[in-house]
C-alpha positions, 0 to 999 in steps of 0.5 A: 204234152208240154210241147202240145200245150204251147202250141195251142197257146201260141195257136189261141194267141194268133186267132185272138190277134187276127180277131183284134186286127179285124176289129181295128179294120172295121173300126176304121172302116167305120169312121170312114163311112162318116160323111162331112156335110158343110152347112151354112147358116146367117151370122147376124139374123138374131134370135135366128141365127147369129155368130157370138164374138168369140165364134159360137153359133147360135139360134133357132136354126143352129139348134135344129141343125145340131139336133139332125145332127145327133139323129144322123148317124152317117153324117157329120155336120160342120155348120159356118156362119156365112152371109145371105149371099154367099150362101145360095152361091155356095149352095149353087156350086156345090162348096157348100151341101146344106143351107138354112136361113128362114127361107121361104119355098118358092118355085125357084128355090124348089127348081134350083135345090132339094127341099125336104118336105117337112119344115124347119120352123114357121116365121111369122111376117110383120110390117115394121112402122113407126109408132104413129104411122096408123099403118096396120095392113098391107092394104095401108102400104098403097102410096108408102115407101116400103124398104126394098126387098131382098130379091128372090126372097121369100117375104117379096113372094109373099108381098108378090103374092098377095099383090096378085089377089089384091090388083086394086092395092097396087103396091110400090116394091123394090128389090135389093141385090145386097144384104141390107142388116135388119138394124139399118132397116129399122132406123130408117122408119125411125128417121122417115126415110121409109114408111114399112119394112116388111119382114120376118119377126124371128130376126131380133128386131124388138130387141133392136128397137129396144136398145136403140130406142127407136119410135117404131112398133110391129104390127100384127102378123100379116102371113104366118109361113113356113121355113125350109132347108135348102140341099145342094143337088146332085145324086149323092145328096139324094139319100140326105135329103130323105134321111133329114126330113124323116129327122125333121119329123120326128123331131117336130112330132117328140116337141124338140122343135117347140123346145128350141123356139121356146128357147130362142124366141120365148115362144113356140112358133108352132102354135100358129097356123099356116097362112093358106 
């Protein structure tokens, strides 16, 4: 009887060990299914996105990325601060899988990349001018010197669209292929080198103006647009686009995006109606 009991005990231990081994294999398999996504965001565009001296990446869009990452079980975001020009180059080659940077939807971007239907946020475009300039609208920029726009950028597209709708008001528009720091752009307005800088109002301009004591002010918004996320075009990323889009939708509906906006911008950017 004792021999039978010992045999049964040994058999039971065999089953238990086998089950544990199966569970261990299952855990290992599950961990391998988590895909790391290389994500980039601007390093100096406070309050949209910036990197602190100790390497911490903060801002509205990093906050949104982390909220999305929490919702997506099959992915892990590796968020990196990368300069604007390197972002899109890396996205085209597949070095990076997902980019944010206050991007506006343009036909070129939608052709080159996957773009989720749900926006990442709102962007208010303002003109930054000298206090005594009298400039309030785009019409007032006729005959004025405007700081160069980033080539292919969404802000340039907004002004070009306005120009097409208002051909009687011809503006002198220049493009720049390089990244010009916003502090430099604002100092050039203060010095009189240029009459106006047109750009998103969520990049810490008010803080720069105050810190540097510039004689510069922002006008009322001339345009309220939606910002988008860009994803590298590949068969592997088709599912990623769908899941990111659903996550953005849920975060908008439950108020999370508005909370992140309040944290970094001091106001809910979603209270503004998008310009038609």
